[in-house]
Each structure stands twice: as C-alpha cells, then as structure tokens.
matplotlib code that plots the C-alpha trace (Angstrom):
import matplotlib.pyplot as plt

x = [77.8, 81.5, 83.2, 86.6, 85.1, 83.3, 86.5, 88.3, 85.5, 85.6, 89.3, 89.0, 86.3, 88.4, 91.5, 89.5, 87.2, 84.5, 82.2, 82.2, 86.0, 86.3, 83.7, 85.5, 88.8, 87.3, 85.3, 81.8, 78.9, 78.6, 75.4, 77.2, 80.1, 77.5, 75.7, 78.9, 79.6, 75.9, 76.0, 79.2, 77.8, 74.6, 76.7, 78.8, 76.0, 77.9, 78.1, 81.6, 81.2, 79.4, 78.0, 76.8, 76.1, 79.6, 81.7, 82.4, 84.4, 85.1, 83.5, 85.9, 84.9, 85.2, 88.8, 89.9, 88.2, 89.7, 93.2, 92.6, 91.2, 94.3, 96.4, 94.2, 94.1, 97.9, 98.4, 95.9, 97.7, 101.1, 99.8, 98.4, 101.8, 103.7, 101.3, 101.5, 105.3, 105.8, 103.5, 105.4, 108.8, 109.6, 109.8, 111.6, 113.9]
y = [103.0, 103.8, 101.4, 101.6, 100.8, 97.9, 96.6, 96.9, 94.9, 92.2, 91.8, 91.7, 89.1, 87.0, 87.4, 86.6, 84.0, 85.5, 88.5, 88.8, 88.9, 91.2, 93.6, 93.7, 94.4, 97.3, 98.6, 98.1, 95.8, 92.4, 93.5, 96.6, 94.4, 92.0, 95.0, 96.3, 92.9, 92.6, 96.1, 95.4, 92.1, 94.0, 96.7, 94.2, 91.8, 88.8, 86.7, 87.2, 84.9, 81.7, 82.0, 79.3, 79.6, 78.3, 79.3, 82.0, 81.3, 83.2, 82.2, 82.1, 85.7, 86.7, 85.4, 87.3, 90.4, 90.2, 90.0, 93.1, 94.9, 94.0, 95.6, 98.7, 99.2, 98.8, 101.4, 103.8, 103.4, 104.0, 107.2, 108.4, 107.8, 109.6, 112.6, 112.9, 112.5, 115.2, 117.5, 116.9, 118.0, 121.7, 123.6, 126.8, 128.7]
z = [91.5, 91.7, 89.3, 90.9, 94.4, 92.9, 91.3, 94.7, 96.3, 93.6, 94.1, 97.9, 97.7, 95.4, 97.7, 100.8, 99.2, 101.3, 101.1, 104.9, 105.2, 102.2, 103.7, 107.1, 105.3, 103.4, 106.3, 104.8, 105.4, 103.8, 102.1, 100.6, 99.3, 97.7, 96.2, 94.6, 92.9, 91.8, 90.3, 88.5, 87.1, 86.0, 84.3, 82.4, 81.7, 82.8, 86.0, 87.6, 90.6, 91.5, 95.1, 97.4, 101.1, 101.9, 99.0, 96.4, 93.2, 90.0, 86.7, 83.6, 82.6, 86.3, 86.5, 83.4, 84.7, 88.1, 86.7, 84.6, 87.6, 89.6, 86.9, 86.6, 90.4, 90.7, 87.9, 89.7, 93.0, 91.3, 89.6, 92.9, 94.6, 91.9, 92.0, 95.8, 95.9, 93.3, 95.2, 98.5, 96.9, 97.2, 94.0, 93.4, 95.7]

ax = plt.figure().add_subplot(projection="3d")
ax.plot(x, y, z, "-o")
ax.set_aspect("equal")
plt.show()
C-alpha cells in the first residue's frame, strides 16, 4: 500500500463526505478508495472513519490524523513545486 496515496484518499473522502465522490475526484473505483482507507486503518491499528450506508464521518483519532495528513500533503506539494521550478530555471551561461 502506498501510504501517501492512502492519505490523499482519506482527505478526499473527508472533504467529499463520500467514498463515491472522492473516488470519482481521484479517478479510481469506490472499492479501491475504500481499500486504501481500510489498509490505512489496519496499518495504524485504529478506526479512522465511521461508515454507514448513508454517511461517513471521522472518529476522534481520524479527525486528528486527517489534519496532520493535510499538513504533510501540503508540504509535499510545496516541495515538489520548489523542485520543479528550480529545475525549469536555466543555470549557467
């Protein structure tokens, strides 16, 4: 399991309040989005989301984890932007 991909899925599910909408946004199946979250929960040994047939919501540990994921993903995106912008600038004569 790609932990960063799983974090992105978890954040998307939280933002959309739906596995289906998050999966559409990320270009994957609903089953794959659900699998990412299940694998993340298994890895951490804690339930991150409460799921019903009509609603998904974060648990207390899930809420704290999602906020940390948001920060980490934002830092990762910033690092990637910096690296690609420096590579695009000509160096030398």
